[in-house]
C-alpha positions as CSV (number, residue, x, y, z in Angstrom):
1,M,89.6,90.1,77.3
2,N,88.8,87.6,80.0
3,A,92.3,86.3,80.4
4,P,93.6,89.1,82.6
5,N,90.6,88.8,84.9
6,S,91.1,85.0,85.2
7,R,94.8,85.5,86.1
8,A,93.9,88.2,88.6
9,S,91.4,85.9,90.3
10,K,94.1,83.2,90.5
11,R,96.7,85.6,91.8
12,E,94.5,87.4,94.4
13,P,94.7,84.6,97.0
14,Y,98.5,84.6,96.6
15,T,98.9,88.3,97.0
16,T,96.5,88.3,100.0
17,H,98.6,85.6,101.7
18,Q,101.8,87.6,100.9
19,N,100.4,90.8,102.3
20,V,99.1,89.0,105.4
21,C,102.6,87.5,106.1
22,V,104.2,90.9,105.6
23,L,101.7,92.7,107.8
24,E,102.3,90.1,110.6
25,R,106.0,90.8,110.3
26,Q,105.4,94.5,110.2
27,I,103.5,94.4,113.5
28,F,106.4,92.7,115.3
29,D,109.0,95.0,113.7
30,F,107.0,98.0,115.0
31,L,106.9,96.5,118.5
32,G,110.7,96.1,118.3
33,Y,111.4,99.5,116.7
34,Q,113.2,97.9,113.8
35,W,113.0,100.9,111.5
36,A,114.8,99.5,108.4
37,P,112.5,96.4,108.2
38,I,109.5,98.6,108.8
39,L,110.4,100.8,105.8
40,A,111.2,97.7,103.6
41,N,107.9,96.0,104.6
42,F,105.9,99.1,103.8
43,V,107.4,99.5,100.3
44,H,106.8,95.8,99.7
45,I,103.1,96.0,100.6
46,I,102.7,99.0,98.2
47,I,104.4,97.2,95.3
48,V,102.5,94.0,95.8
49,I,99.3,96.0,95.5
50,L,100.6,97.7,92.3
51,G,101.5,94.3,90.9
52,L,98.0,93.0,91.5
53,F,96.7,96.2,89.9
54,G,98.9,95.6,86.9
55,T,97.5,92.1,86.5
56,I,93.9,93.3,86.7
57,Q,94.3,96.3,84.4
58,Y,96.4,94.3,81.9
59,R,99.5,96.5,82.3
60,P,102.7,94.5,82.0
61,R,104.9,97.4,83.1
62,Y,103.5,97.2,86.6
63,I,104.1,93.5,86.7
64,K,107.7,93.9,85.5
65,G,108.3,96.5,88.2
66,Y,106.9,94.1,90.7
67,A,109.2,91.3,89.5
68,V,112.2,93.6,89.7
69,W,111.3,94.6,93.3
70,L,111.0,90.9,94.2
71,V,114.7,90.5,93.3
72,L,115.5,93.3,95.7
73,W,113.2,91.9,98.3
74,V,115.0,88.5,98.2
75,T,118.3,90.3,98.5
76,W,117.1,92.2,101.5
77,N,115.8,89.1,103.3
78,V,119.1,87.3,102.5
79,F,120.9,90.1,104.3
80,V,118.5,89.9,107.3
81,I,119.3,86.2,107.5
82,C,123.0,86.8,107.4
83,F,122.7,89.6,110.0
84,Y,120.9,87.4,112.5
85,L,123.2,84.4,111.9
86,E,126.2,86.8,112.2
87,A,127.7,85.9,108.8
88,G,131.0,87.5,108.1
89,D,131.6,90.6,110.2
90,L,127.9,91.2,111.0
91,S,126.9,91.1,114.7
92,K,123.3,91.2,115.9
93,E,124.5,92.2,119.3
94,T,126.6,95.3,118.5
95,D,125.4,96.4,115.0
96,L,122.4,98.7,115.0
97,I,121.8,98.6,111.3
98,L,118.1,97.6,111.5
99,T,117.4,100.6,113.8
100,F,119.4,103.1,111.6
101,N,121.8,103.5,114.6
102,I,119.3,105.7,116.4
103,S,118.4,103.3,119.2
104,M,119.6,100.1,120.9
105,H,116.4,98.2,120.5
106,R,116.5,94.6,119.4
107,S,114.0,92.2,117.9
108,W,110.7,92.0,119.8
109,W,111.1,88.2,119.8
110,M,114.3,88.6,121.9
111,E,112.2,89.2,125.1
112,N,108.9,87.7,124.0
113,G,109.9,84.5,122.3
114,P,108.3,81.2,123.3
115,G,109.3,80.2,126.9
116,C,111.6,83.2,127.4
117,T,112.2,84.5,130.9
118,V,113.4,88.1,131.2
119,T,115.3,89.2,134.3
120,S,116.3,92.8,135.0
121,V,119.9,93.3,136.0
122,T,120.6,95.9,138.7
123,P,122.6,97.9,138.9
124,A,122.9,98.5,135.1
125,P,126.3,98.9,133.6
126,D,127.7,102.4,133.2
127,W,127.6,102.2,129.4
128,A,123.8,101.4,129.4
129,P,121.6,104.4,128.4
130,E,119.4,105.7,131.1
131,D,116.2,105.2,129.1
132,H,117.0,101.5,128.6
133,R,116.9,98.7,131.0
134,Y,119.6,96.0,131.2
135,I,118.2,92.5,131.1
136,T,119.1,88.9,130.7
137,V,117.0,86.4,128.7
138,S,116.9,82.7,129.4
139,G,114.8,79.6,129.0
140,C,113.7,80.3,125.4
141,F,112.5,77.3,123.4
142,L,113.6,79.0,120.2
143,E,116.1,81.8,120.1
144,Y,114.9,85.0,118.6
145,Q,117.4,85.0,115.7
146,Y,116.0,81.8,114.4
147,I,112.4,83.2,114.5
148,E,113.6,86.2,112.4
149,V,115.4,83.8,110.0
150,A,112.2,81.8,109.6
151,H,110.3,85.0,108.8
152,S,112.8,86.0,106.2
153,S,113.0,82.5,104.7
154,L,109.2,82.5,104.3
155,Q,109.4,85.8,102.5
156,I,112.1,84.5,100.1
157,V,109.9,81.5,99.2
158,L,106.9,83.7,98.5
159,A,109.0,86.1,96.5
160,L,110.4,83.4,94.3
161,A,107.0,82.0,93.6
162,G,105.7,85.5,92.9
163,F,108.7,86.2,90.5
164,I,108.0,83.0,88.5
165,Y,104.3,83.7,88.3
166,S,104.9,87.3,87.3
167,C,107.2,86.2,84.4
168,Y,104.4,83.8,83.3
169,V,101.8,86.6,83.4
170,V,104.0,88.9,81.4
171,K,104.6,86.1,78.8
172,C,100.9,85.5,78.4
173,I,100.1,89.2,78.0
174,T,102.9,89.6,75.4
175,E,101.6,86.6,73.4
176,E,98.1,87.9,73.5
177,E,99.2,91.4,72.3
178,D,101.2,89.8,69.5
179,S,98.2,87.8,68.4
180,F,96.0,90.9,68.4
181,D,98.7,92.8,66.4
182,F,98.7,89.9,63.9
183,I,95.0,90.2,63.2
184,G,95.0,93.9,63.3
185,G,93.4,94.2,66.7
186,F,95.7,97.0,67.8
187,D,96.2,98.7,64.5
188,S,96.3,102.4,65.1
189,Y,94.7,103.1,61.8
190,G,91.9,100.7,62.3
191,Y,90.5,98.0,60.0
192,Q,89.1,99.2,56.8
193,G,86.9,96.9,54.8
194,P,86.9,96.8,51.0
195,Q,85.1,99.7,49.6
196,K,82.5,99.3,47.0
197,T,82.9,101.2,43.8
198,S,80.0,102.2,41.6
199,H,80.1,100.9,38.0
200,L,77.2,103.1,36.9
201,Q,78.1,105.9,34.4
202,L,76.3,109.1,34.7
203,Q,74.7,110.3,31.5
204,P,74.0,114.0,30.9
205,M,70.3,114.9,30.9
206,Y,68.8,117.4,28.4
207,M,65.6,119.1,29.0
208,S,63.5,120.2,26.1
209,K,61.6,123.5,26.2
């Protein structure tokens, strides 16, 4: 069975790129204390590894699970895009969904985006928490919400490509299993060749005294 190994070797660069992109995103989410994306990224990394394991070990159940997760992953990234573009009633300034409402941190790119200048405002408003500083950000070449949207859009593209490839791998594995079943390759009783029967007749032997 060299087919699974060949598919695994082709898929390995893709999964490597996918994990590298997610790890890059994970680092900046950690820096911005974005707990919901951190959790989602961690689960995604684990399932990508399981999907690659399923391809190497010829286990379509793992690959199907990976494909189902990619649908959820696309849904999550669409939500993140809607959040930062403030679609509907969502507001990136007041909603604290991405931090599980336990902190007022924003995206790391808000203060550290390309060309951004951060200025501390003193005195801070009365409603500002004591352990947070009140700042204004100006001069950014690219607003932080568009950087986050670009990250999510890249993940959506990679997920769609992974979903299509996963369906292709499952199809190939299923066809190979069907072909082996047809020739008796996976027959639980095993293949039994024709048995030779003896045509010799046994004659009684008499011994004389």
